[in-house]
C-alpha positions as CSV (number, residue, x, y, z in Angstrom):
1,V,-11.7,-15.9,-7.8
2,A,-14.7,-18.1,-7.8
3,H,-17.7,-16.4,-6.2
4,E,-19.4,-18.5,-3.5
5,P,-22.3,-17.2,-1.4
6,C,-22.0,-17.3,2.3
7,H,-24.6,-17.7,5.1
8,I,-25.9,-15.0,7.3
9,L,-26.9,-16.2,10.7
10,T,-29.3,-13.9,12.5
11,V,-29.5,-14.5,16.3
12,R,-32.5,-12.7,17.8
13,V,-32.2,-12.6,21.5
14,L,-35.8,-12.2,22.8
15,R,-36.1,-12.3,26.6
16,G,-34.8,-13.8,29.8
17,R,-36.5,-15.2,32.8
18,N,-35.5,-15.7,36.4
19,I,-32.0,-14.3,35.8
20,T,-30.1,-14.9,39.1
21,K,-26.7,-14.5,40.5
22,G,-27.4,-17.0,43.2
23,R,-29.0,-16.5,46.6
24,L,-26.2,-14.5,48.1
25,G,-25.5,-12.5,44.9
26,D,-29.2,-11.6,44.5
27,Y,-29.3,-10.4,48.1
28,M,-26.4,-8.0,47.4
29,D,-27.5,-6.7,44.0
30,T,-30.2,-7.3,41.4
31,P,-28.6,-8.5,38.1
32,D,-27.9,-6.2,35.2
33,P,-28.1,-9.0,32.6
34,Y,-26.9,-9.1,29.0
35,L,-26.0,-11.9,26.6
36,V,-22.8,-12.6,24.6
37,V,-22.9,-14.9,21.6
38,H,-19.4,-15.9,20.4
39,I,-18.9,-17.9,17.2
40,R,-15.1,-18.3,17.0
41,T,-15.0,-19.3,13.3
42,A,-17.0,-16.3,12.2
43,P,-15.4,-12.9,11.5
44,D,-16.4,-10.3,14.1
45,G,-17.8,-13.4,15.9
46,K,-18.2,-12.0,19.4
47,K,-21.3,-9.8,19.9
48,A,-23.4,-8.8,22.8
49,T,-26.8,-7.3,23.6
50,K,-27.2,-4.2,25.7
51,N,-27.4,-4.7,29.4
52,I,-30.7,-4.0,31.2
53,D,-30.2,-2.6,34.7
54,N,-31.8,-4.3,37.8
55,E,-34.0,-6.7,35.9
56,I,-34.5,-10.4,36.4
57,N,-36.9,-10.8,33.5
58,P,-35.2,-8.7,30.8
59,E,-36.8,-8.0,27.4
60,W,-33.9,-7.6,24.9
61,D,-35.4,-8.2,21.5
62,E,-32.1,-7.6,19.8
63,E,-30.6,-9.1,16.6
64,L,-27.0,-10.1,16.2
65,S,-25.7,-11.1,12.8
66,Y,-22.9,-13.4,11.8
67,L,-21.3,-14.5,8.5
68,L,-20.7,-18.2,8.2
69,P,-19.1,-20.4,5.6
70,P,-21.6,-22.5,3.6
71,H,-20.4,-25.9,4.9
72,E,-23.3,-27.4,6.7
73,Y,-21.5,-30.7,7.3
74,L,-19.0,-29.1,9.7
75,P,-20.1,-28.2,13.2
76,I,-20.1,-24.5,14.0
77,K,-20.3,-23.9,17.7
78,A,-21.9,-20.8,19.2
79,E,-20.9,-20.1,22.8
80,I,-23.7,-18.3,24.6
81,N,-22.7,-16.5,27.8
82,L,-25.2,-15.0,30.2
83,M,-23.4,-12.0,31.8
84,D,-24.0,-9.5,34.6
85,A,-22.7,-6.0,34.0
86,N,-20.7,-4.4,36.8
87,Y,-18.7,-1.2,37.2
88,A,-15.4,-3.1,37.5
89,V,-15.4,-6.6,36.1
90,D,-18.5,-8.2,34.5
91,E,-19.5,-11.5,36.0
92,K,-20.4,-14.6,33.9
93,L,-23.6,-16.2,35.2
94,G,-23.6,-19.2,33.0
95,S,-22.6,-20.6,29.6
96,V,-24.0,-23.0,27.0
97,E,-23.0,-24.2,23.5
98,F,-25.2,-24.7,20.5
99,D,-24.3,-26.0,17.0
100,V,-25.7,-23.4,14.6
101,S,-24.7,-25.5,11.6
102,T,-27.9,-27.6,12.3
103,I,-30.2,-24.7,11.5
104,P,-31.9,-25.2,8.1
105,L,-31.6,-22.5,5.5
106,E,-34.4,-20.0,5.2
107,E,-36.1,-21.4,8.4
108,T,-36.5,-19.8,11.8
109,V,-35.6,-22.0,14.8
110,F,-36.7,-21.1,18.3
111,K,-34.6,-22.3,21.3
112,T,-34.8,-21.8,25.1
113,F,-31.5,-22.1,26.9
114,S,-31.2,-22.8,30.6
115,F,-28.4,-21.5,32.7
116,N,-27.7,-23.1,36.1
117,E,-31.1,-24.8,36.0
118,T,-32.8,-21.6,37.0
119,S,-32.3,-18.8,34.4
120,E,-33.7,-19.1,30.9
121,V,-33.2,-17.2,27.7
122,D,-35.3,-17.4,24.6
123,I,-33.5,-17.0,21.2
124,E,-34.5,-17.3,17.6
125,F,-32.0,-18.4,14.9
126,R,-32.4,-17.9,11.2
127,K,-29.9,-18.7,8.5
128,E,-30.1,-17.2,5.0
129,L,-28.0,-17.2,1.9
130,K,-26.0,-14.1,1.1
131,C,-25.3,-13.9,-2.7
132,D,-24.3,-10.3,-3.1
133,Q,-20.6,-9.4,-2.5
134,D,-19.2,-6.1,-1.2
135,I,-15.9,-6.6,-3.1
136,R,-15.8,-6.4,-6.9
137,S,-14.6,-9.6,-8.7
138,S,-13.6,-8.6,-12.2
139,L,-10.6,-7.9,-14.3
140,A,-12.3,-4.9,-15.8
141,L,-11.8,-1.4,-14.5
142,C,-14.4,-0.1,-12.1
143,T,-17.3,2.1,-13.4
144,E,-15.8,5.2,-11.7
145,E,-12.4,4.8,-13.4
146,K,-14.1,4.2,-16.7
147,E,-16.0,7.4,-16.3
148,F,-12.9,9.2,-15.3
149,R,-11.0,7.9,-18.3
150,S,-13.7,9.1,-20.6
151,A,-13.6,12.6,-19.1
152,R,-9.8,12.7,-18.9
153,K,-9.6,11.6,-22.5
154,R,-11.4,14.8,-23.6
155,S,-9.2,16.9,-21.3
156,A,-6.0,15.3,-22.6
157,F,-7.2,15.7,-26.2
158,T,-7.7,19.5,-25.7
159,A,-4.4,19.8,-23.8
160,M,-2.4,18.0,-26.6
161,R,-3.8,20.2,-29.3
162,N,-3.0,23.3,-27.3
163,T,0.5,22.1,-26.2
164,M,2.0,20.7,-29.4
165,V,2.0,20.7,-33.1
166,G,0.7,17.5,-34.7
167,G,-1.7,16.7,-31.9
168,P,-4.5,14.2,-32.1
169,R,-7.4,14.8,-34.6
170,S,-9.9,12.8,-32.6
171,L,-10.5,11.2,-29.2
172,R,-9.6,7.8,-30.8
173,E,-6.1,9.1,-31.6
174,T,-5.5,10.5,-28.1
175,P,-2.9,8.4,-26.3
176,T,-3.1,7.3,-22.7
177,I,0.0,8.6,-20.8
178,A,1.2,7.5,-17.4
179,I,3.8,9.2,-15.2
180,L,5.7,6.9,-12.8
181,G,7.9,7.8,-9.8
182,S,10.2,5.3,-8.0
183,G,11.1,5.0,-4.4
184,G,14.1,6.6,-2.8
185,G,13.0,8.3,0.4
186,F,13.2,12.1,0.6
187,R,15.4,12.0,-2.5
188,A,12.5,10.6,-4.5
189,M,10.0,13.0,-2.9
190,T,12.2,16.0,-3.7
191,G,13.0,14.7,-7.2
192,M,9.4,14.0,-8.0
193,S,8.5,17.6,-7.0
194,G,10.9,18.9,-9.7
195,A,9.7,16.4,-12.3
196,I,6.0,17.3,-11.8
197,K,6.7,21.0,-11.8
198,A,8.4,20.7,-15.2
199,L,5.6,18.6,-16.6
200,S,3.0,21.0,-15.2
201,D,4.7,24.1,-16.5
202,S,5.2,22.6,-19.9
203,G,1.6,21.4,-20.2
204,I,2.5,17.7,-20.3
205,L,0.9,17.0,-17.0
206,N,-2.4,18.0,-18.5
207,C,-1.9,15.4,-21.2
208,A,-1.4,12.5,-18.7
209,T,-4.1,10.1,-17.5
210,Y,-2.3,8.4,-14.6
211,I,0.3,9.4,-12.1
212,C,1.7,6.4,-10.1
213,G,4.1,6.3,-7.2
214,L,6.0,4.0,-5.0
215,S,7.4,4.8,-1.5
216,G,9.1,8.3,-1.7
217,S,7.2,9.3,-4.9
218,S,4.0,8.2,-3.2
219,W,4.7,10.6,-0.4
220,Y,4.9,13.5,-2.9
221,I,1.8,12.4,-4.8
222,S,-0.2,12.2,-1.6
223,L,0.9,15.6,-0.5
224,L,0.2,17.1,-3.9
225,Y,-3.3,15.8,-4.1
226,A,-4.1,16.7,-0.5
227,N,-3.1,20.3,-1.2
228,A,-6.0,22.7,-1.6
229,D,-4.4,24.6,-4.4
230,F,-4.0,21.6,-6.7
231,P,-4.7,21.2,-9.6
232,E,-6.1,24.8,-10.1
233,K,-2.9,26.6,-9.0
234,G,-0.3,24.0,-10.0
235,T,2.5,22.7,-7.8
236,T,4.2,25.9,-6.4
237,A,2.4,25.9,-3.0
238,I,3.0,22.3,-2.1
239,N,6.6,22.4,-3.3
240,A,7.3,25.4,-1.1
241,E,5.6,23.7,1.8
242,I,7.7,20.5,1.4
243,R,10.9,22.6,1.1
244,N,10.2,24.3,4.4
245,N,9.1,21.2,6.2
246,I,12.1,19.0,5.4
247,A,14.5,21.8,6.2
248,S,13.4,21.7,9.8
249,S,12.2,18.2,9.9
250,P,12.4,16.3,13.2
251,F,13.5,13.3,11.0
252,W,17.1,14.6,11.5
253,L,17.1,12.5,14.7
254,L,17.0,9.4,12.5
255,R,20.2,10.2,10.6
256,P,22.8,7.4,11.1
257,E,25.1,9.6,13.1
258,C,22.3,10.6,15.4
259,L,21.3,7.0,15.9
260,M,24.8,6.4,17.2
261,R,24.8,9.4,19.5
262,Y,21.4,9.5,21.2
263,R,19.7,7.1,23.6
264,P,16.2,6.2,22.5
265,A,14.3,7.2,25.7
266,G,14.8,10.9,25.5
267,D,15.3,12.6,22.2
268,L,13.4,10.0,20.3
269,H,10.3,10.7,22.5
270,R,10.7,14.3,21.3
271,F,11.2,13.3,17.7
272,L,8.0,11.2,17.7
273,R,5.9,14.0,19.4
274,V,7.1,16.7,17.0
275,A,6.9,14.6,13.9
276,D,3.4,13.5,14.6
277,R,2.3,17.0,15.3
278,T,4.0,18.8,12.3
279,N,3.9,16.3,9.5
280,R,0.6,14.5,9.5
281,M,-2.5,15.5,7.7
282,E,-5.3,15.3,10.1
283,T,-8.4,14.9,8.0
284,A,-7.4,14.2,4.4
285,K,-8.4,10.7,3.1
286,L,-7.7,8.8,0.0
287,T,-11.3,9.0,-1.2
288,D,-11.0,12.8,-1.0
289,F,-8.9,12.6,-4.2
290,Q,-12.1,11.7,-6.1
291,E,-13.0,15.3,-6.1
292,K,-9.5,16.3,-7.3
293,I,-9.9,14.2,-10.5
294,H,-13.7,14.6,-10.9
295,G,-14.5,15.5,-14.5
296,G,-10.9,14.6,-15.6
297,K,-9.4,17.7,-13.9
298,A,-6.1,15.9,-13.1
299,P,-4.4,12.6,-13.6
300,M,-5.7,9.7,-11.5
301,P,-3.2,8.9,-8.7
302,I,-2.3,5.3,-8.1
303,L,-0.1,4.2,-5.2
304,T,1.3,0.8,-4.6
305,C,2.6,-1.8,-2.1
306,L,3.2,-5.6,-2.0
307,H,1.4,-8.5,-0.4
308,V,4.0,-11.0,0.7
309,R,4.3,-14.2,2.6
310,P,6.2,-14.4,5.9
311,D,8.0,-17.6,5.0
312,M,9.7,-16.5,1.7
313,S,11.3,-13.5,0.2
314,A,9.3,-10.9,-1.7
315,M,11.4,-11.5,-4.7
316,T,10.2,-15.1,-4.8
317,F,6.5,-14.5,-4.1
318,H,4.5,-11.2,-4.1
319,D,1.3,-9.7,-5.2
320,W,1.1,-6.1,-6.2
321,V,-1.6,-4.0,-4.4
322,E,-2.8,-0.8,-5.9
323,F,-4.5,2.1,-4.2
324,S,-6.6,4.5,-6.1
325,P,-9.2,7.1,-5.0
326,F,-11.9,4.6,-6.2
327,E,-10.6,1.1,-5.3
328,I,-7.9,-0.8,-3.5
329,G,-7.1,-4.3,-4.6
330,M,-5.0,-6.9,-6.4
331,A,-5.3,-7.3,-10.2
332,K,-3.8,-10.8,-10.0
333,Y,-7.0,-12.1,-8.5
334,G,-9.3,-9.5,-10.0
335,T,-10.6,-8.5,-6.5
336,F,-11.1,-4.9,-5.5
337,M,-12.8,-3.1,-2.6
338,K,-13.9,0.5,-2.4
339,S,-11.1,2.6,-0.9
340,K,-13.3,3.6,2.0
341,Y,-13.4,0.0,3.2
342,F,-9.7,-0.4,3.5
343,G,-8.9,-2.0,6.9
344,S,-12.5,-3.1,7.4
345,K,-13.3,-6.8,8.0
346,F,-14.5,-9.0,5.1
347,F,-15.5,-12.6,4.9
348,M,-16.2,-14.4,1.6
349,G,-16.4,-11.1,-0.1
350,V,-19.0,-9.7,2.3
351,L,-18.4,-6.7,4.5
352,A,-18.5,-8.2,8.1
353,K,-17.6,-5.0,9.9
354,E,-17.0,-1.5,8.5
355,Y,-14.5,0.7,10.2
356,E,-14.1,4.4,9.6
357,E,-11.8,5.3,6.7
358,Y,-8.3,6.0,7.8
359,P,-6.8,9.5,7.3
360,L,-4.3,9.8,4.6
361,H,-1.4,10.5,6.9
362,F,-1.7,6.9,8.2
363,L,-1.2,5.7,4.6
364,M,1.7,7.9,3.7
365,R,3.7,8.6,6.9
366,S,6.8,6.7,7.7
367,L,6.8,7.4,11.4
368,I,7.2,4.5,13.8
369,Q,3.8,2.9,14.4
370,F,2.6,1.2,17.5
371,T,-0.4,-1.0,17.2
372,N,-1.6,-3.8,15.0
373,T,-3.4,-2.0,12.2
374,E,-1.3,1.2,12.3
375,L,1.8,-0.9,11.9
376,F,0.6,-1.7,8.4
377,Y,1.1,1.8,7.2
378,Q,4.7,2.1,8.3
379,G,5.8,-0.5,5.8
380,I,3.7,-0.2,2.7
381,W,4.6,3.3,1.3
382,G,8.1,3.6,2.7
383,S,10.8,1.5,4.3
384,A,13.6,3.9,5.2
385,F,12.4,4.6,8.7
386,S,12.1,0.9,9.4
387,I,15.6,0.3,8.3
388,L,16.9,3.1,10.6
389,F,15.0,1.8,13.6
390,N,16.6,-1.6,12.9
391,R,19.9,0.1,13.3
392,L,18.7,1.7,16.5
393,V,18.0,-1.7,17.9
394,E,21.4,-2.8,16.9
395,K,22.8,0.2,18.7
396,S,20.9,-0.7,21.9
397,K,22.5,-4.1,21.7
398,G,26.0,-2.6,21.7
399,I,26.8,-3.3,18.1
400,K,29.6,-0.9,17.0
401,P,28.7,1.8,14.4
402,S,31.5,0.5,12.2
403,N,29.5,-2.7,11.7
404,M,26.4,-0.9,10.4
405,S,26.5,-0.2,6.6
406,H,25.1,3.2,5.7
407,N,24.3,1.9,2.2
408,E,22.6,-1.3,3.4
409,D,19.9,-2.1,1.0
410,M,16.3,-2.1,2.1
411,R,15.7,-5.4,0.5
412,T,18.2,-7.1,2.8
413,I,16.8,-5.6,6.0
414,L,13.1,-5.9,5.3
415,G,13.7,-9.3,3.8
416,K,15.0,-10.4,7.2
417,E,12.1,-8.8,8.9
418,I,9.6,-10.7,6.7
419,A,11.4,-14.0,7.1
420,D,11.8,-13.7,10.9
421,S,8.2,-13.8,11.7
422,D,5.2,-15.9,11.0
423,D,1.5,-15.2,11.5
424,E,0.2,-15.0,15.0
425,E,-3.0,-16.5,16.2
426,E,-5.6,-16.3,13.5
427,Y,-8.8,-15.9,15.5
428,W,-9.1,-13.1,18.0
429,D,-11.9,-12.3,20.3
430,A,-13.8,-9.5,18.7
431,S,-13.7,-7.6,22.0
432,E,-9.9,-7.7,22.1
433,E,-9.7,-6.5,18.5
434,E,-12.0,-3.7,19.3
435,Q,-9.9,-2.6,22.2
436,I,-6.8,-2.5,20.0
437,R,-8.8,-0.6,17.4
438,K,-9.7,2.0,20.0
439,A,-6.1,2.2,21.2
440,E,-5.1,3.1,17.7
441,E,-7.1,6.3,17.9
442,N,-4.6,7.7,20.3
443,V,-1.0,6.8,19.2
444,W,0.6,8.4,22.2
445,Y,-1.6,6.5,24.7
446,K,-0.2,3.3,23.2
447,F,3.3,4.8,23.2
448,Y,3.3,5.7,26.9
449,G,1.5,2.6,27.8
450,S,4.1,0.2,26.4
451,K,7.9,-0.2,26.6
452,L,8.3,1.0,23.0
453,F,12.0,0.5,22.7
454,Q,12.3,-3.0,24.1
455,D,14.0,-5.1,21.5
456,K,11.1,-7.5,21.5
457,L,8.7,-4.9,20.1
458,L,11.1,-3.3,17.7
459,Q,12.2,-6.6,16.3
460,S,8.8,-8.2,16.0
461,R,7.3,-8.8,12.5
462,E,4.1,-7.0,13.7
463,Y,6.3,-3.9,14.1
464,R,8.4,-4.2,11.0
465,A,6.1,-5.3,8.3
466,G,2.5,-4.0,8.1
467,K,-0.4,-6.3,8.6
468,I,-4.0,-5.7,7.6
469,L,-7.2,-7.6,7.8
470,N,-7.4,-9.9,4.8
471,Y,-10.2,-8.7,2.6
472,M,-10.0,-11.9,0.6
473,R,-10.5,-14.1,3.7
474,G,-12.7,-17.1,2.9
475,I,-12.9,-16.5,-0.8
476,A,-12.4,-19.5,-3.1
477,I,-9.5,-19.1,-5.5
478,N,-9.4,-21.2,-8.6
479,R,-6.9,-20.9,-11.5
480,T,-6.9,-17.4,-12.8
481,Y,-9.1,-16.6,-15.7
482,P,-7.6,-17.7,-19.0
483,I,-8.0,-14.2,-20.4
484,S,-6.0,-12.8,-17.5
485,P,-2.6,-11.6,-18.5
486,F,-1.4,-12.4,-15.0
487,S,-2.2,-16.1,-15.4
488,P,0.7,-18.6,-16.1
489,L,0.5,-19.9,-19.6
490,S,2.2,-23.0,-20.8
491,G,5.6,-22.6,-22.3
492,G,7.8,-19.5,-22.6
493,Q,8.6,-19.1,-18.9
494,E,11.8,-21.0,-19.0
495,N,13.1,-18.5,-21.4
496,T,12.1,-15.6,-19.2
497,I,13.5,-16.6,-15.9
498,A,17.3,-16.3,-15.9
499,E,17.7,-17.0,-12.1
500,A,15.7,-19.6,-10.2
501,D,15.0,-17.3,-7.2
502,E,13.6,-14.4,-9.2
503,F,9.8,-14.3,-9.2
504,Q,9.7,-18.1,-8.8
505,K,6.3,-18.3,-7.1
506,I,4.5,-15.2,-8.2
507,H,1.9,-17.3,-10.0
508,E,0.9,-19.1,-6.8
509,P,-2.3,-18.0,-5.1
510,M,-2.4,-16.2,-1.7
511,E,-3.6,-17.9,1.5
512,V,-7.2,-16.9,1.9
513,K,-7.6,-18.6,5.2
514,K,-5.4,-16.1,7.0
515,K,-7.2,-13.5,9.0
516,K,-4.4,-11.0,8.3
517,V,-1.9,-10.5,5.5
518,H,1.5,-8.9,5.3
519,L,1.9,-5.8,3.2
520,V,5.2,-4.1,2.6
521,D,7.0,-1.4,0.5
522,A,6.9,-2.4,-3.2
523,G,10.6,-1.6,-3.5
524,L,11.3,-5.0,-2.1
525,T,11.0,-6.3,-5.7
526,F,11.8,-3.6,-8.1
527,N,11.6,0.1,-7.3
528,S,9.2,1.4,-9.8
529,P,5.4,0.8,-10.0
530,Y,5.1,-0.6,-13.5
531,P,2.6,-3.5,-12.7
532,C,-0.4,-1.3,-12.0
533,I,0.2,0.7,-15.2
534,L,0.8,-2.4,-17.3
535,R,-2.7,-3.7,-16.8
536,P,-4.1,-4.2,-20.3
537,Q,-7.4,-2.6,-19.2
538,R,-5.6,0.7,-18.7
539,A,-4.2,0.5,-22.2
540,V,-1.3,2.9,-21.6
541,D,0.5,4.1,-24.7
542,L,3.4,6.1,-23.2
543,I,5.1,5.7,-19.8
544,I,7.2,8.6,-18.5
545,S,9.2,7.0,-15.7
546,F,11.4,8.8,-13.2
547,D,13.9,6.6,-11.4
548,F,15.3,8.0,-8.1
549,S,16.7,4.7,-6.9
550,G,20.0,4.7,-5.0
551,R,23.2,3.5,-6.7
552,P,26.8,3.1,-5.4
553,Q,28.3,5.9,-7.3
554,E,27.6,8.9,-9.5
555,V,28.7,7.4,-12.8
556,C,28.0,3.7,-13.3
557,E,26.7,1.5,-16.1
558,P,22.9,2.0,-15.9
559,F,21.9,-1.2,-17.7
560,K,24.3,-3.7,-16.1
561,K,22.7,-7.1,-15.7
562,L,21.5,-7.8,-12.1
563,N,23.8,-10.2,-10.3
564,M,21.6,-12.5,-8.3
565,E,24.4,-14.7,-6.9
566,L,24.1,-13.1,-3.5
567,H,20.4,-13.3,-3.8
568,R,20.6,-17.1,-4.0
569,K,23.2,-17.4,-1.3
570,G,21.4,-15.0,1.1
571,R,19.1,-16.1,3.8
572,R,15.7,-16.9,2.4
573,G,16.3,-15.1,-0.8
574,Q,17.7,-11.8,0.4
575,I,19.6,-9.9,-2.2
576,S,22.6,-7.6,-2.1
577,N,22.6,-3.9,-2.1
578,N,23.9,-1.4,-4.6
579,L,21.4,-2.0,-7.4
580,T,21.6,0.6,-10.1
581,P,18.4,2.3,-11.0
582,S,18.2,0.8,-14.5
583,Q,18.6,-2.6,-13.1
584,E,15.2,-1.9,-11.6
585,I,13.7,-1.5,-15.1
586,L,15.3,-4.8,-16.1
587,L,13.4,-6.5,-13.3
588,A,10.3,-4.7,-14.5
589,E,10.8,-6.1,-18.0
590,K,11.3,-9.6,-16.6
591,W,8.2,-9.3,-14.5
592,A,6.2,-8.2,-17.6
593,R,7.5,-11.0,-19.7
594,M,6.5,-13.6,-17.0
595,H,3.0,-12.1,-17.0
596,H,2.8,-12.0,-20.8
597,L,2.4,-8.3,-20.9
598,P,3.8,-6.3,-23.9
599,F,7.0,-4.5,-22.8
600,P,9.7,-3.0,-25.0
601,K,13.1,-4.8,-24.9
602,I,15.5,-3.0,-22.6
603,D,18.7,-3.0,-24.7
604,R,21.7,-2.8,-22.3
605,T,24.1,-1.9,-25.1
606,V,22.5,1.5,-25.4
607,Y,24.9,2.6,-22.7
608,E,27.8,1.7,-24.8
609,T,26.6,3.7,-27.7
610,E,25.0,6.7,-26.0
611,G,26.7,6.8,-22.6
612,L,25.1,8.0,-19.4
613,K,22.4,10.5,-20.1
614,E,19.2,11.9,-18.5
615,C,16.6,10.0,-20.5
616,Y,16.4,6.9,-22.6
617,V,13.6,5.9,-24.9
618,F,12.6,2.2,-25.4
619,Q,10.1,1.1,-28.0
620,D,9.1,-2.3,-29.4
621,H,8.7,-1.7,-33.1
622,S,7.5,-5.3,-33.7
623,D,4.6,-5.1,-31.2
624,D,2.2,-2.2,-31.5
625,R,0.6,-3.2,-28.1
626,A,3.8,-2.4,-26.2
627,P,3.9,1.0,-24.5
628,I,6.8,3.4,-25.3
629,I,8.9,4.0,-22.2
630,M,10.8,7.2,-21.5
631,H,13.2,6.3,-18.7
632,F,14.6,9.3,-16.8
633,V,17.8,8.5,-14.8
634,L,18.8,10.7,-11.9
635,C,22.1,12.1,-12.9
636,N,23.9,15.5,-13.0
637,I,25.5,16.1,-16.4
638,L,24.4,19.2,-18.3
639,F,23.0,20.9,-15.2
640,R,26.5,21.6,-14.0
641,K,27.0,23.9,-17.0
642,Y,23.4,25.1,-17.7
643,S,21.0,26.8,-15.2
644,K,18.1,26.3,-17.7
645,P,18.0,24.4,-21.0
646,G,20.1,26.5,-23.4
647,V,21.2,29.0,-20.7
648,E,24.8,28.7,-19.6
649,R,25.7,29.4,-16.0
650,L,27.5,32.7,-15.2
651,P,31.1,32.5,-14.2
652,G,31.3,31.6,-10.5
653,D,27.9,30.0,-10.4
654,T,28.6,26.6,-8.7
655,R,25.1,25.7,-7.7
656,G,25.0,22.9,-10.3
657,D,28.4,21.5,-9.3
658,F,27.4,18.7,-6.9
659,N,27.2,14.9,-6.8
660,I,24.0,13.1,-5.9
661,Y,25.5,9.8,-4.8
662,D,28.6,11.0,-3.1
663,P,28.8,9.5,0.5
664,K,29.0,13.0,1.9
665,S,26.0,14.3,0.0
666,P,22.7,14.9,1.8
667,Y,20.8,12.8,-0.7
668,S,21.0,9.4,1.0
669,T,17.8,7.4,1.2
670,F,18.3,7.4,4.9
671,N,18.6,11.2,5.3
672,F,15.4,13.0,6.4
673,Q,16.5,16.6,6.6
674,Y,17.4,18.6,3.5
675,P,18.6,22.2,4.0
676,N,17.0,24.6,1.6
677,E,20.0,24.6,-0.7
678,A,20.1,20.8,-0.9
679,F,16.3,20.7,-1.7
680,D,16.7,23.5,-4.3
681,R,19.6,21.8,-6.0
682,L,17.9,18.4,-6.4
683,H,14.5,19.9,-7.2
684,E,16.0,22.2,-9.9
685,L,18.2,19.4,-11.3
686,V,15.3,17.1,-11.9
687,E,13.2,20.0,-13.3
688,F,16.1,20.8,-15.6
689,N,16.5,17.3,-16.8
690,T,12.8,17.0,-17.5
691,L,12.6,20.3,-19.3
692,L,15.6,19.3,-21.3
693,H,13.6,16.5,-22.9
694,I,10.2,18.1,-23.2
695,E,10.5,18.0,-27.0
696,T,11.4,14.4,-26.8
697,I,8.3,13.7,-24.8
698,K,6.2,15.6,-27.4
699,D,7.9,13.5,-30.1
700,Q,6.9,10.3,-28.4
701,I,3.4,11.6,-27.9
702,R,3.2,12.2,-31.6
703,Q,4.6,8.7,-32.2
704,C,1.8,7.3,-30.1
705,I,-0.8,9.3,-32.0
706,T,0.6,7.9,-35.3
707,L,0.4,4.4,-33.9
708,R,-3.2,4.9,-32.7
709,R,-4.1,6.4,-36.1
710,H,-2.8,3.4,-38.1
711,S,-2.9,0.4,-35.7
712,Q,-6.0,-1.4,-34.4
713,A,-4.0,-2.9,-31.6
714,R,-4.2,0.4,-29.7
715,C,-7.6,0.6,-28.0
């Protein structure tokens, strides 16, 4: 990103004279005048003075500020409207235009404008250069994260020495550990609860620096960090709360069989009311997590989504967007904004209009959303509900249930939704946008004020894929910095890309002229948030990855090469369903290779020699910079026989005898109600699988310590 200053235009509305509504109008009522100055090419470009009641010679003396591009050779028209305030509809008394591009920099220009040859308004214009930006343009980590890492390094050093034999002897030897969770709906949320409990009870969580989630795992991480008892009292309270909530969740109305049975107008109303009331967090915000990790008390949470284009598939072009308690941004461009500014309006890196920070439940919830900005949240941290509502629309059209695949992959459906819509009008009146913003404050007002379940609304891109104000609007993008690992380098790529449609345009820049951008669930590419952890600035030594992705059957080859034939044949790059979870890590490896990031080789032959097991370890012995990856696969093997590692089940104990990916099991990505027994089984299974490999985790930590002790490549 090339930093360019923008212009700040200050419009000082001084006074008016002889403001009139005409002879008849003045006879009926004395004007209540105010002035509206509208610059269509400026963000937040429509502003108004206050109205002064019953005054024909008003003294406003108000300043209105606008951000303008620094192109003095292009005309920039300001529409100046003299208005009369009324109880019902305000009346326009007159209108003039003025080219504000003619105003010299650092000079004040005085103008008197006449309306209808009788009314006059005095205005001062001043244009200044704005050099400071409100977004951070840098590949480096922000100051707050650097301070956190320093504090967390000390905490992790102590935790490792207390938890294991052979711990680090100095802070320099202390490895940076990241915990990753994949998507997978409630299955991922429940599984992540078991994994984090095991890591917490064993002391490994205290050794980690980052915890990163995607979709269902993001839901759990959000709930965990919003809980008052965490981190001081561990995960017990939040796990129990989740267990109780999803046992009686109103999401049962979105099960496929219910979608076939119920009409949308009745029970779905009840679903939305109950779900909104029982599952949202009213006041928690992403920035509140800063207190949770202050002084290195807990790992730093990072949540993810994708920026995509409406005219191509996410597999072809995408930018990863990361959410942390400190910043939200895209490492590809080295641009980040403070988390509290998310959803606010920017122009050329300058904050044009700040909105109040959204509550966390807007970010994490997967309920149907209604209005322009809220729609964003439905898509970025979870896609399952969007898929199910797509089926609801098909139901309303009379499509038979037999034609709806229960295992339909989210990439296919959301890929259609992205491709089926293009951007709408780029420039809105500020007043219209403000009205929509106010409507968002009351979801149910919007719900009852619109025909929610008309196909037009449900099928619109604005409903399906989230849109947010483009914080990079107006920024000049040059080629990425040569030192950026995300920049395309000459050579090598032809050996990395096996299929033409995979990641083909990920090195292309985004469109910075757009007022809004499309953001969607990161699972549209690969279902694990490796990119934000692979940033070289974070220097992660060990990645503990939990994959809860869906797969077609319980036992299948986990490292089978991804077949992209249907991807190439599909409409605009849609790909087929039934990806196995470890095909996701193969895509992550390919993504890393294309971005010249160290990543261990994922050897698919390991399945032939070791068979299906709970955890695989991958390490690149030829490159000390590459992180060690511990890849946990969701499978039920030893848990059938053992209740705890080393403790055999008693005769007649069948609690471990279940299949995860059986079509009749409750663990489908599209199921949103888990009975207590189903939650307990999956939670305990993942906890068991994690505890089973705690010593392996410690061995890999010791391996990282040794590498840091002897290799200068580890920073």
